[in-house]
N, C-alpha and C positions, 0 to 999 in steps of 0.2 A: 140411199143405199138400197140395193135390191137383194132380197133374201128369198132363196128357193126352199120350199118345204114339200114334204110328201109323207104318206103313211099307207099302211094297209087298212083294211076295213076295221080291224080290231082297235085301232087308235084314231079313227076318223073324228070322233067327238073332241078329243084332245087337240088334234091338229087344227080343227076349226076354231077352237078357243085361242090357240097360240096365234093363228092367222089374224083373228079379230084384234087381239092385243097389239100385234106388230103394226097393223094398219092404223090403229088408233094412235100409235106413237109416231106415225108419219113414214113408216117404211113401205116400200113397194114390195109386195109379196107375189111370187110366182108359184102357183100351186100345181104340183106334178101328180096329184091324185093321192089317193083314191077320192072319188067325187061323190060317193054316197056310202051309207052305213052298211048296206047289205053285202054279204060275202059274195065274191065273184068266183065261180068255178069254171075253169077253162077245160072243157072235155078234150079238145084236140091237143092240148099241151101234154097230156099223158101218153099220147100215141108215139 
């Protein structure tokens, strides 16, 4: 079974823990981000 997961920077640590648990149980995990803990600010998005 393939499971897709994702989060914003605020829940990155929890997402990584869930991802690790699912992989240990044999699931294929597709990670749609966020890929790091730092907050991302898109300056051009506000324009």
